[in-house]
LOPA-164112 format. One line per field, with one value per residue (C-alpha): residue in three letters; residue number from 1; x, y, z. Coordinates in Angstrom, 2 decimals. Layout:
LOPA-164112
residu	[ALA;...]
num	[NUM;...]
xx	[X;...]
yy	[Y;...]
zz	[Z;...]
END
This chain:
LOPA-164112
residu	[GLU;VAL;ALA;GLU;GLU;TRP;ARG;ILE;GLU;ALA;MET;PRO;THR;PHE;LEU;LEU;LEU;LYS;GLU;GLY;LYS;GLU;VAL;GLU;ARG;ILE;VAL;GLY;ALA;LYS;LYS;ASP;ASP;VAL;HIS;LYS;LYS;ILE;THR;GLU;HIS;LEU;ALA;LEU;PRO;VAL;SER;ALA]
num	[1;2;3;4;5;6;7;8;9;10;11;12;13;14;15;16;17;18;19;20;21;22;23;24;25;26;27;28;29;30;31;32;33;34;35;36;37;38;39;40;41;42;43;44;45;46;47;48]
xx	[-20.61;-18.02;-16.36;-15.35;-14.24;-12.41;-11.18;-13.16;-12.68;-12.75;-14.25;-13.70;-11.27;-10.40;-9.32;-7.21;-7.48;-5.90;-7.11;-9.29;-5.99;-5.82;-2.19;-3.62;-5.39;-6.50;-7.18;-9.02;-7.53;-7.43;-8.15;-5.01;-4.01;-6.22;-5.37;-2.16;-2.13;-5.16;-2.05;0.62;-1.94;-3.57;-2.11;-2.22;-2.01;1.08;0.75;1.67]
yy	[10.05;13.38;12.46;9.46;10.93;12.57;10.17;12.55;10.11;12.46;16.67;18.74;18.38;21.18;20.45;23.22;22.66;24.42;23.25;20.65;18.74;18.54;20.67;20.51;18.08;20.42;17.24;19.01;22.15;25.01;28.93;29.70;26.58;26.60;30.41;30.15;27.52;29.17;32.17;29.98;28.58;32.02;33.37;37.16;39.29;40.88;44.88;47.03]
zz	[-9.47;-9.98;-6.32;-7.94;-11.12;-9.51;-6.20;-3.57;-1.01;2.04;2.70;2.81;-0.37;-3.10;-6.70;-8.62;-12.28;-15.30;-19.13;-17.00;-15.29;-11.57;-10.50;-6.92;-4.39;-0.77;1.65;5.22;4.73;6.40;5.42;4.77;3.47;1.14;-0.05;-0.03;-2.54;-4.34;-5.07;-5.99;-8.68;-9.80;-13.06;-13.01;-15.37;-16.59;-16.44;-18.99]
END
């Protein structure tokens, strides 16, 4: 059911979501690719 809802057709599939919306889809990725995409979308707190 969840796979159908998010149109997942292959494994592994990583979905990066922001506020409930898909911002990135990584299919059949390598560890370094997944890490890079997560880092790109990661919101880091600003130091005071």
